[in-house]
C-alpha positions in Angstrom: 14.0 -28.1 48.9 16.6 -30.7 49.9 15.4 -33.3 47.5 15.5 -31.0 44.4 18.5 -31.8 42.3 18.5 -28.3 40.8 18.4 -26.7 44.2 21.4 -28.9 45.1 23.2 -27.8 41.9 22.4 -24.1 42.6 23.8 -24.4 46.2 27.0 -26.3 45.0 26.1 -29.5 46.9 25.9 -31.4 43.6 28.6 -30.8 41.0 27.8 -29.4 37.5 29.7 -27.8 34.7 28.6 -24.2 35.4 29.0 -21.7 32.6 27.4 -18.8 34.5 26.5 -18.0 38.1 25.2 -14.9 40.0 23.1 -14.2 43.0 19.9 -15.4 41.4 20.7 -17.6 38.4 22.9 -20.6 37.7 23.5 -21.9 34.1 25.1 -25.3 33.6 25.6 -27.9 30.8 22.9 -30.5 30.5 24.1 -34.0 31.3 22.1 -35.4 28.4 22.6 -32.8 25.6 20.1 -32.6 22.7 22.2 -30.2 20.7 25.9 -29.3 20.6 25.1 -26.4 22.9 22.6 -27.4 25.6 22.7 -25.3 28.8 20.1 -25.2 31.5 19.4 -21.9 33.3 17.7 -22.1 36.7 16.8 -19.7 39.4 18.6 -20.3 42.7 15.2 -20.0 44.5 13.0 -23.0 44.2 10.1 -22.3 41.8 8.3 -25.4 40.5 7.5 -24.2 37.0 6.4 -21.2 34.9 2.9 -21.7 36.4 4.3 -20.8 39.8 5.9 -17.5 38.7 4.2 -14.6 40.2 4.4 -10.9 39.7 7.1 -10.7 42.4 9.3 -12.8 40.1 8.9 -10.7 37.0 12.3 -9.2 37.3 13.8 -12.7 37.8 12.2 -14.0 34.6 13.5 -11.1 32.6 17.0 -11.6 34.2 17.0 -15.3 33.2 16.2 -14.4 29.6 18.9 -11.7 29.5 21.4 -14.1 30.9 20.4 -16.7 28.3 21.3 -14.3 25.6 24.7 -13.6 27.2 25.3 -17.4 27.6 24.3 -17.9 23.9 26.9 -15.3 22.9 29.6 -16.9 25.1 28.8 -20.3 23.7 29.0 -19.1 20.1 25.4 -19.7 19.1 23.9 -16.2 19.2 24.9 -15.4 15.6 23.5 -18.6 14.0 20.5 -18.9 16.3 19.4 -20.7 19.4 16.2 -21.8 21.1 15.1 -21.0 24.7 12.5 -23.5 26.0 10.8 -23.9 29.4 8.9 -27.2 29.5 6.0 -26.8 31.9 4.2 -29.9 33.3 4.4 -33.6 32.5 2.7 -33.3 29.1 5.4 -30.8 28.0 8.2 -33.1 29.2 9.2 -31.3 32.4 11.2 -33.9 34.3 12.5 -31.8 37.2 10.0 -29.8 39.2 12.2 -26.7 39.4 11.8 -23.9 36.8 14.5 -24.3 34.2 15.1 -23.1 30.7 16.9 -25.1 28.0 19.2 -23.1 25.8 19.8 -25.1 22.6 21.9 -24.3 19.7 24.9 -25.3 17.5 22.8 -27.1 14.9 19.7 -26.6 12.8 16.7 -27.1 15.1 13.5 -28.5 13.5 10.0 -27.0 13.8 7.6 -28.0 15.2 9.7 -29.2 18.1 7.7 -32.1 19.3 
């Protein structure tokens, strides 16, 4: 998907501050951070949202969660706590139609979130 900014970041066409990259996942710092640690984790393959995840992407979903834990450790927020969020659809605040997870930490996060 040429017009998808996250696809362009995943391919390296658009620069980002990447903190992790492998064959299936890219993690990079959010340009508009909502916490001291705010990293986005995206699949390299274009998947619109959680609603579009099928059984064939089950391993990918698990991989993203495992990588989120590794990134949280590397960012120094695993010990104190972090939140992993996937906004799905406009009512939840999804602003880019490419599956992405927000890894937030580095401060006390309120509940409920919104």
